[in-house]
C-alpha positions as CSV (number, residue, x, y, z in Angstrom):
1,M,54.6,38.7,-18.2
2,K,51.5,39.3,-20.3
3,K,48.3,39.4,-18.3
4,I,45.9,36.6,-19.1
5,T,42.6,36.8,-17.4
6,R,40.2,34.0,-16.4
7,R,37.9,35.1,-19.2
8,D,40.7,34.8,-21.7
9,F,41.3,31.3,-20.5
10,L,37.6,30.4,-20.8
11,K,37.5,31.8,-24.3
12,G,40.6,29.7,-25.2
13,S,39.2,26.3,-24.2
14,A,35.4,26.8,-23.7
15,A,21.0,46.9,-26.1
16,G,17.8,45.3,-25.4
17,A,16.3,42.9,-27.9
18,A,13.0,43.6,-29.6
19,G,9.8,41.8,-28.8
20,I,10.4,40.2,-25.4
21,A,11.4,41.8,-22.1
22,L,13.9,40.1,-19.8
23,G,12.4,37.2,-18.1
24,A,9.1,37.4,-20.0
25,M,7.7,34.2,-21.5
26,P,5.1,34.2,-24.3
27,V,2.4,31.6,-24.3
28,F,2.7,29.1,-27.1
29,A,-0.2,27.0,-28.3
30,A,0.4,23.3,-28.6
31,A,0.5,22.0,-32.1
32,E,-2.2,19.5,-33.1
33,E,0.2,17.4,-35.2
34,E,3.9,17.2,-35.7
35,D,5.1,19.8,-38.1
36,L,8.0,18.5,-40.3
37,S,7.7,21.2,-43.0
38,P,11.1,22.6,-44.0
39,I,12.5,25.4,-41.9
40,T,15.9,26.8,-41.6
41,F,17.3,28.3,-38.4
42,D,20.3,30.6,-38.2
43,M,22.6,29.3,-35.5
44,Y,25.7,30.9,-34.0
45,L,28.3,28.6,-32.4
46,A,31.2,30.1,-30.5
47,D,33.5,27.1,-31.1
48,N,34.8,25.2,-34.1
49,T,34.5,26.0,-37.8
50,N,32.9,23.0,-39.3
51,G,29.6,24.7,-40.1
52,N,28.3,22.8,-43.1
53,W,24.9,21.2,-42.8
54,D,25.5,18.9,-45.7
55,N,26.5,15.6,-44.2
56,P,24.8,12.3,-43.4
57,V,24.1,13.1,-39.7
58,A,22.8,16.6,-40.6
59,N,20.6,15.2,-43.3
60,A,19.2,12.5,-41.0
61,I,18.4,15.2,-38.4
62,T,16.6,17.3,-41.0
63,E,14.6,14.3,-42.2
64,A,13.5,13.6,-38.6
65,T,12.6,17.3,-37.7
66,G,12.3,19.3,-40.9
67,V,15.0,21.6,-39.5
68,S,18.1,22.7,-41.4
69,L,20.7,25.0,-39.9
70,N,22.6,27.9,-41.3
71,I,25.6,28.0,-39.0
72,T,28.0,30.8,-38.4
73,Y,31.1,31.0,-36.2
74,P,33.3,33.8,-34.8
75,V,34.2,36.0,-37.7
76,T,35.8,39.0,-36.1
77,S,39.5,39.7,-36.6
78,T,40.4,38.1,-33.3
79,G,38.0,35.2,-33.5
80,D,36.5,36.3,-30.2
81,P,32.8,35.4,-29.8
82,G,32.6,38.4,-27.4
83,E,33.0,40.8,-30.3
84,D,30.4,39.0,-32.4
85,V,28.0,39.1,-29.5
86,A,28.6,42.8,-28.9
87,L,27.8,43.4,-32.6
88,M,24.6,41.4,-32.2
89,I,23.5,43.4,-29.2
90,A,24.4,46.7,-30.8
91,S,22.1,45.9,-33.8
92,A,19.6,43.8,-31.9
93,D,19.9,41.3,-34.7
94,Y,20.2,37.8,-33.3
95,P,20.3,34.3,-34.8
96,D,17.5,31.9,-33.9
97,L,19.8,29.7,-31.8
98,I,23.0,30.8,-30.0
99,Y,25.9,29.0,-28.2
100,A,27.8,32.0,-26.9
101,K,30.1,30.5,-24.2
102,T,31.1,33.3,-21.7
103,S,29.2,35.9,-23.6
104,A,25.8,34.4,-22.7
105,T,25.6,36.9,-19.7
106,D,25.8,39.8,-22.1
107,L,23.0,38.4,-24.2
108,Y,20.9,37.8,-21.1
109,D,21.4,41.3,-19.8
110,A,20.4,42.6,-23.3
111,G,17.1,40.6,-23.1
112,A,18.3,38.5,-26.1
113,L,17.6,35.1,-24.6
114,L,14.3,33.4,-24.4
115,D,13.1,31.7,-21.2
116,M,12.6,28.1,-22.3
117,T,10.9,26.9,-19.1
118,D,7.3,26.7,-20.5
119,L,8.5,25.4,-23.9
120,I,10.3,22.6,-22.2
121,E,7.3,21.7,-20.1
122,E,5.1,21.6,-23.1
123,Y,7.3,20.2,-25.9
124,G,10.5,18.9,-24.2
125,P,10.0,15.4,-22.8
126,N,13.4,14.3,-24.0
127,I,15.0,17.4,-22.6
128,K,13.4,16.7,-19.2
129,K,14.6,13.1,-19.4
130,M,18.1,14.0,-20.3
131,Y,18.7,16.5,-17.5
132,G,16.4,14.7,-15.0
133,D,16.9,15.8,-11.4
134,E,19.6,18.3,-12.6
135,L,17.2,20.3,-14.7
136,E,16.8,22.7,-11.9
137,K,20.5,23.5,-12.1
138,L,19.8,25.1,-15.5
139,K,17.8,27.9,-13.8
140,W,19.6,31.2,-14.3
141,G,19.6,32.3,-10.6
142,N,20.0,35.8,-9.2
143,G,16.3,35.7,-8.5
144,D,15.4,34.5,-12.0
145,D,14.2,30.9,-12.2
146,G,14.1,30.9,-16.0
147,I,16.0,28.4,-18.1
148,Y,17.8,30.3,-20.9
149,Q,20.4,27.6,-22.0
150,L,20.6,23.9,-22.3
151,S,24.0,22.8,-20.9
152,Y,26.6,21.9,-23.5
153,A,28.3,19.5,-21.1
154,G,27.9,15.7,-21.2
155,V,25.0,14.8,-18.8
156,G,25.9,12.1,-16.3
157,A,29.4,11.7,-17.6
158,V,31.6,9.0,-16.0
159,T,35.3,9.6,-15.7
160,L,36.8,6.7,-17.6
161,T,40.2,8.3,-18.3
162,T,42.1,10.7,-16.1
163,G,45.5,12.3,-16.0
164,G,45.0,12.6,-12.3
165,S,46.4,15.5,-10.3
166,A,49.9,14.7,-11.3
167,Q,51.6,12.2,-13.7
168,I,54.8,10.2,-13.8
169,Q,56.4,8.2,-16.6
170,W,55.6,4.5,-16.8
171,A,59.3,3.7,-17.0
172,A,59.8,5.1,-13.5
173,V,56.9,3.2,-12.1
174,E,58.0,-0.1,-13.7
175,E,61.5,0.4,-12.3
176,N,59.9,0.8,-8.9
177,N,58.1,-2.5,-9.2
178,Y,54.9,-0.7,-10.0
179,E,54.7,0.9,-6.6
180,Y,53.2,4.3,-7.5
181,P,53.4,7.5,-5.4
182,T,50.3,8.9,-3.7
183,T,51.8,11.8,-1.8
184,V,54.1,14.6,-2.8
185,A,56.9,13.2,-0.7
186,E,56.7,9.8,-2.5
187,Y,56.4,11.5,-5.8
188,E,59.6,13.5,-5.1
189,A,61.5,10.4,-4.0
190,L,60.6,8.4,-7.0
191,I,61.5,11.2,-9.4
192,K,64.9,11.7,-7.7
193,Q,65.5,8.0,-7.7
194,Y,64.8,7.7,-11.4
195,L,66.9,10.7,-12.3
196,E,69.8,9.3,-10.4
197,N,69.6,6.0,-12.3
198,H,68.8,7.8,-15.7
199,P,70.4,11.2,-15.9
200,T,70.1,11.3,-19.7
201,T,67.8,9.8,-22.3
202,D,69.0,7.1,-24.6
203,D,69.9,9.7,-27.2
204,G,71.8,11.9,-24.7
205,L,69.3,14.5,-23.6
206,D,69.4,15.6,-20.0
207,M,66.4,14.3,-18.1
208,I,64.1,16.7,-16.4
209,G,62.4,15.9,-13.1
210,I,59.3,18.1,-13.4
211,T,58.2,20.7,-16.0
212,I,55.3,23.2,-16.0
213,S,53.8,25.5,-18.6
214,A,53.3,28.9,-16.8
215,A,54.1,31.6,-19.4
216,D,50.5,32.1,-20.6
217,W,47.0,31.0,-19.7
218,H,48.2,27.4,-19.3
219,W,49.4,28.5,-15.8
220,M,45.9,27.8,-14.7
221,I,46.2,24.2,-16.0
222,T,49.7,23.2,-14.8
223,L,50.4,25.6,-11.9
224,G,47.1,26.6,-10.5
225,N,44.8,23.6,-10.9
226,P,47.2,21.0,-9.6
227,A,47.7,23.1,-6.5
228,G,44.0,22.8,-5.6
229,F,43.8,19.1,-6.5
230,I,47.0,18.1,-4.6
231,A,47.3,20.6,-1.7
232,D,43.7,20.7,-0.6
233,A,42.5,17.5,-2.3
234,A,39.7,19.6,-3.6
235,E,37.3,19.1,-6.5
236,D,37.6,21.4,-9.5
237,N,35.9,24.7,-8.8
238,G,38.3,26.7,-10.8
239,Q,40.1,29.3,-8.7
240,W,38.0,28.6,-5.6
241,L,37.7,26.2,-2.6
242,I,34.3,25.6,-1.1
243,D,34.2,24.5,2.6
244,E,31.5,22.3,4.2
245,D,29.4,25.4,5.1
246,Y,29.5,26.5,1.4
247,N,31.9,29.4,2.1
248,V,33.9,30.3,-1.0
249,I,37.7,30.9,-0.6
250,Y,40.2,32.0,-3.2
251,K,42.3,28.9,-3.3
252,H,45.7,30.5,-3.6
253,T,45.3,31.8,-0.1
254,S,45.1,28.3,1.4
255,E,47.8,27.3,3.9
256,N,48.0,24.0,2.2
257,E,48.8,25.7,-1.0
258,R,51.5,27.7,0.8
259,E,53.2,24.4,1.7
260,Y,52.7,22.9,-1.8
261,F,54.3,26.0,-3.4
262,R,57.1,25.8,-0.8
263,W,57.7,22.3,-2.1
264,L,57.8,23.6,-5.7
265,C,60.3,26.2,-4.6
266,R,62.5,23.6,-3.1
267,M,62.2,21.4,-6.2
268,Y,63.3,24.5,-8.3
269,N,66.3,25.2,-6.1
270,E,67.3,21.6,-6.1
271,G,67.2,21.5,-9.9
272,I,64.3,19.0,-10.1
273,L,61.8,21.5,-11.4
274,D,62.6,22.8,-14.9
275,P,64.4,26.1,-14.6
276,D,62.5,27.2,-17.8
277,F,59.0,26.4,-16.5
278,A,57.9,30.0,-16.1
279,T,59.3,31.3,-19.5
280,Q,59.0,28.5,-22.0
281,T,56.1,28.7,-24.5
282,D,53.4,26.1,-24.3
283,D,54.6,24.7,-27.6
284,D,58.0,24.3,-26.1
285,Y,56.5,22.6,-23.1
286,I,54.6,20.0,-25.2
287,A,57.7,19.5,-27.4
288,K,59.9,18.9,-24.4
289,I,57.5,16.2,-23.0
290,A,57.3,14.6,-26.4
291,T,61.1,13.9,-26.3
292,G,60.6,11.6,-23.4
293,R,63.0,13.5,-21.1
294,V,60.4,14.6,-18.5
295,V,59.8,12.2,-15.6
296,G,56.9,14.1,-13.9
297,I,54.3,16.6,-15.0
298,L,51.4,18.3,-13.2
299,D,48.8,18.6,-15.9
300,S,45.4,17.6,-17.4
301,E,45.2,14.7,-19.8
302,W,43.6,16.7,-22.6
303,H,46.6,19.0,-22.6
304,Y,49.5,16.6,-22.5
305,N,48.0,13.8,-24.6
306,Q,49.3,15.4,-27.8
307,A,52.8,14.8,-26.5
308,E,51.9,11.2,-25.7
309,S,50.8,10.7,-29.3
310,V,54.3,11.7,-30.5
311,L,55.9,9.3,-27.9
312,L,53.7,6.4,-29.1
313,A,54.5,7.2,-32.7
314,D,58.2,7.1,-31.8
315,G,57.8,3.7,-30.1
316,K,58.2,5.0,-26.6
317,P,55.1,3.8,-24.7
318,D,57.1,3.5,-21.4
319,Q,57.7,7.3,-21.5
320,T,54.0,8.0,-21.5
321,Y,52.4,8.8,-18.2
322,L,50.4,7.2,-15.4
323,G,47.9,9.6,-13.8
324,L,48.2,9.7,-10.1
325,P,45.8,10.3,-7.2
326,L,48.4,12.5,-5.7
327,T,47.8,14.6,-2.5
328,L,50.0,16.7,-0.3
329,Y,49.4,14.6,2.8
330,D,48.7,10.9,3.3
331,D,45.4,11.5,5.1
332,Q,43.8,13.4,2.2
333,V,41.6,11.7,-0.4
334,S,42.0,12.6,-4.1
335,K,38.7,13.8,-5.6
336,C,39.7,13.4,-9.3
337,L,36.8,11.1,-10.0
338,L,34.2,12.9,-8.0
339,Y,31.2,13.7,-10.2
340,Q,30.4,17.4,-9.7
341,G,27.1,17.2,-11.4
342,L,25.9,19.0,-14.5
343,T,28.3,21.7,-15.7
344,V,26.3,24.8,-16.4
345,G,27.0,28.2,-17.7
346,Y,27.8,27.4,-21.3
347,G,24.9,26.1,-23.4
348,M,22.5,26.4,-26.3
349,A,20.0,29.2,-26.2
350,I,17.0,30.3,-28.2
351,S,17.0,34.0,-29.0
352,S,14.2,36.2,-28.1
353,T,13.7,37.0,-31.8
354,C,13.6,33.4,-32.9
355,S,11.4,32.9,-35.9
356,D,9.6,29.9,-34.5
357,P,10.4,29.0,-30.9
358,V,8.1,25.9,-30.9
359,R,10.0,24.4,-33.8
360,A,13.3,25.4,-32.2
361,I,12.5,23.7,-28.9
362,K,11.2,20.6,-30.7
363,F,14.5,20.5,-32.7
364,L,16.5,20.6,-29.4
365,D,14.2,18.0,-27.9
366,Y,14.9,15.7,-30.8
367,L,18.6,16.2,-30.3
368,C,18.1,15.1,-26.7
369,S,16.2,11.9,-27.6
370,D,17.8,8.5,-27.7
371,E,17.5,8.5,-31.5
372,G,19.1,11.9,-31.8
373,Q,21.9,11.2,-29.4
374,I,22.9,7.9,-31.0
375,L,22.8,9.5,-34.4
376,Y,24.9,12.4,-33.3
377,H,27.5,10.3,-31.4
378,W,27.6,7.2,-33.6
379,G,26.5,8.3,-37.0
380,V,24.4,6.4,-39.5
381,E,23.8,2.7,-38.7
382,G,25.1,0.5,-41.5
383,V,27.5,3.2,-42.5
384,N,29.4,4.5,-39.5
385,Y,28.5,1.6,-37.1
386,F,26.9,-1.8,-37.1
387,L,25.2,-3.9,-34.5
388,D,26.5,-7.2,-33.2
389,D,24.3,-10.2,-32.2
390,D,23.6,-8.6,-28.8
391,G,22.5,-5.4,-30.4
392,Q,25.6,-3.5,-29.3
393,P,27.3,-1.1,-31.7
394,Y,30.7,-1.6,-33.2
395,R,32.8,0.2,-35.8
396,T,34.9,-1.3,-38.6
397,E,38.7,-0.9,-38.6
398,E,38.3,1.3,-41.6
399,E,35.9,3.6,-39.8
400,I,38.1,3.7,-36.7
401,N,41.1,4.6,-38.9
402,A,39.2,7.3,-40.7
403,Y,38.2,8.8,-37.3
404,N,41.8,8.7,-36.1
405,T,43.4,10.0,-39.2
406,D,41.0,12.1,-41.3
407,T,41.0,15.7,-40.1
408,N,37.7,16.3,-41.9
409,Y,36.0,13.2,-40.4
410,A,33.6,15.2,-38.1
411,K,32.8,17.7,-40.8
412,D,32.2,15.1,-43.5
413,T,30.1,12.7,-41.3
414,G,28.5,15.2,-39.0
415,I,29.4,13.0,-36.0
416,E,30.0,15.1,-32.9
417,N,30.5,18.0,-35.2
418,Y,28.5,20.8,-33.6
419,T,29.9,22.0,-30.3
420,G,27.1,23.4,-28.1
421,F,24.5,20.7,-28.8
422,P,23.1,19.2,-25.7
423,I,24.6,15.7,-25.1
424,Y,24.8,12.8,-22.8
425,G,28.3,12.2,-21.3
426,T,30.8,9.4,-21.8
427,G,30.0,6.2,-19.9
428,T,26.2,6.7,-20.2
429,Y,23.7,4.3,-21.7
430,T,20.1,4.2,-22.8
431,E,17.6,2.3,-20.7
432,D,18.1,-0.7,-23.0
433,G,21.9,-0.6,-22.4
434,F,23.0,1.0,-25.7
435,P,26.0,3.3,-25.1
436,Y,25.2,6.9,-26.0
437,T,28.9,7.6,-26.8
438,R,31.7,5.7,-28.5
439,T,33.8,6.1,-25.5
440,T,32.9,3.3,-23.1
441,R,34.7,1.3,-20.4
442,E,35.5,-1.4,-22.9
443,S,36.8,1.0,-25.6
444,V,39.1,2.7,-23.2
445,I,40.6,-0.6,-22.0
446,E,40.9,-1.8,-25.6
447,N,42.9,1.3,-26.5
448,Y,45.5,1.1,-23.7
449,N,49.0,1.3,-25.0
450,E,51.6,-1.4,-24.2
451,A,52.8,0.3,-21.0
452,E,49.3,0.8,-19.8
453,Q,48.4,-2.8,-20.4
454,K,51.5,-4.0,-18.6
455,G,50.7,-1.6,-15.7
456,C,47.2,-2.8,-15.3
457,E,48.3,-6.4,-15.3
458,A,51.1,-5.7,-12.7
459,L,48.7,-3.7,-10.5
460,G,45.9,-6.2,-10.8
461,I,43.4,-3.7,-12.1
462,E,41.1,-3.4,-15.1
463,M,41.3,0.3,-15.6
464,L,43.8,2.9,-14.7
465,T,41.1,4.9,-12.9
466,D,40.8,1.9,-10.5
467,I,43.8,3.3,-8.5
468,F,41.8,6.4,-7.6
469,P,39.1,6.8,-4.9
470,Q,35.9,6.0,-6.8
471,A,33.1,8.3,-7.7
472,D,30.6,6.3,-5.6
473,E,32.7,7.0,-2.5
474,F,31.6,10.7,-2.7
475,E,28.2,12.3,-2.2
476,L,26.7,14.3,-5.1
477,L,27.4,18.0,-4.4
478,P,24.3,20.3,-4.3
479,Y,25.9,22.7,-6.8
480,S,27.7,22.5,-10.1
481,A,31.4,23.3,-10.7
482,L,31.8,26.9,-9.7
483,W,34.0,27.8,-12.7
484,G,31.2,26.9,-15.1
485,Y,28.5,29.3,-14.0
486,Q,27.7,32.5,-15.8
487,Q,28.9,35.1,-13.3
488,P,28.0,38.8,-13.3
489,A,30.6,40.7,-15.3
490,E,31.8,42.7,-12.3
491,L,32.4,39.5,-10.3
492,G,34.3,37.9,-13.1
493,A,36.4,41.1,-13.4
494,A,37.2,41.0,-9.7
495,E,38.3,37.4,-10.0
496,D,40.5,38.3,-12.9
497,L,42.2,40.9,-10.8
498,L,43.0,38.4,-8.1
499,D,44.5,36.1,-10.7
500,E,46.6,38.8,-12.2
501,I,48.1,39.3,-8.7
502,A,48.5,35.6,-7.8
503,W,50.0,34.3,-11.0
504,P,53.3,36.3,-11.1
505,A,53.5,36.2,-7.3
506,M,53.4,32.4,-7.2
507,V,56.1,32.2,-10.0
508,K,58.2,34.6,-8.0
509,A,57.8,32.6,-4.8
510,V,58.8,29.4,-6.6
511,T,61.8,30.8,-8.4
512,G,63.1,32.7,-5.4
513,S,65.3,31.3,-2.6
514,E,63.7,29.1,0.0
515,D,64.7,31.7,2.7
516,D,62.6,34.4,0.9
517,F,59.6,32.1,0.2
518,D,57.4,33.1,3.2
519,A,58.1,36.8,2.7
520,T,57.1,36.6,-1.0
521,W,54.0,34.6,-0.2
522,D,52.9,36.9,2.6
523,A,53.4,39.9,0.2
524,M,51.1,38.2,-2.3
525,L,48.4,37.7,0.4
526,A,48.7,41.3,1.5
527,E,48.3,42.5,-2.1
528,L,45.3,40.2,-2.6
529,E,43.7,41.6,0.6
530,A,44.4,45.2,-0.5
531,N,42.6,44.5,-3.8
532,G,39.3,43.3,-2.3
533,L,39.9,39.7,-1.5
534,E,37.5,39.5,1.4
535,D,34.8,41.3,-0.5
536,V,35.2,39.1,-3.6
537,E,35.0,35.9,-1.5
538,A,31.9,37.2,0.2
539,Q,30.3,37.9,-3.2
540,M,31.3,34.5,-4.5
541,T,29.8,32.9,-1.4
542,E,26.6,34.8,-1.9
543,F,26.6,33.9,-5.6
544,L,27.0,30.2,-4.8
545,A,24.2,30.3,-2.2
546,E,21.8,31.1,-5.0
547,K,22.9,28.0,-6.9
548,I,22.7,25.4,-4.2
549,I,19.9,22.9,-4.8
550,E,18.3,21.9,-1.5
């Protein structure tokens, strides 16, 4: 089994610099009038490859700010931004603007990032408005209150769609009179009932109760994450649980997880869990779901929705999935909709060698303005969208079709084309009620497939998320999702080591006999403890303590 570290996963998804010492902040004089003279900034984006600045959105941004961008992306043989950043540091040659993902810590340590705090105060009213009370979460920490990145994550995002902590085919739910499971025991019972009634698909394929993708980094998505969501009814803090006293615990040591994996072991031995779950490639996993033969999955919507697209194209909406607020026990409350606050760690930075930091921060401030956000998310009014009699935006069928089918749509229009720009999240609106993004409550409902529409009607709900405990039932946590923070390199390496131990051990526990389960699980715990578990948890607890907003 090839070792895949947490940093590898984060890369999959999401020498000192001259001039400015670490943490130093030069004084910038306020401009007497707005400077819209032409200027080009070099920008490095660690994601995507649509780097052209020759499209209607880019042209409109340039017209409003005078700024053009010369954009580069990972160019090393592996496409790894870490290698590019290492080359930047070695040469002390940095672009003006940088979105570096996990490599931001290396740039910070090299003194390559500019503290934007005073610039934001002087020139960033829209930045302050966008981040609001959560601006403080952008502070670097570890004794440094500087702001070196603007978060890439959608600010104030509302969860309008969710795959839940587990999923089940609509066909099984419909056959059960739309009574959906909320506990693992009910989930198991419904899957077994459906398999008994439908041992094969209409075209003769054997049905599979549950499948998982655990042969590569996707183990975190389909094996690890569901365990935290279901077993401990926890919010998403990556590989960690955080108790009420803000102690950080490596989640795979949880006793609830022991019982969850014991259940998976039983499902494996009873033939309900796919015998190939630990060895199949992720492509095979997606292809298997796309045949319609898998009753239940434990996944995230962004991962399995490509299989659903195939099912819908094949006219099989009833074999797409209902996301479930599933928990191990009936007295637990699913936190899938809980708003964890602003995700920090990844973000747009100004380099310490930027040719004009004032113009750079003004450019970023424009992007954060209502005008900039509507332009970035919706495009050009009268071309990409129009306004109805109530002043609300709508798109033509032609435009929607182009968005859904044209692989060059983002590149050619510039709409949502530049990963790393600061943005408002889905479900957010201007003070005048204009949606910042094209994904709204109404658009989600409008796009439900036939099975989802029938399900909502049968369940008496407007949205599929209505079956979950709602976001307003939870208090806002005083910290961001722990997985998103830029951690010290040594702490990230220590976490990787724990994962390298836990991943194969959990697979072994599930694929072994039920009689051997506890011995295998205890051996995993012993190995984790022998490799610094207690110390890593203490360091993570200390790290989190510096991030908590009182």
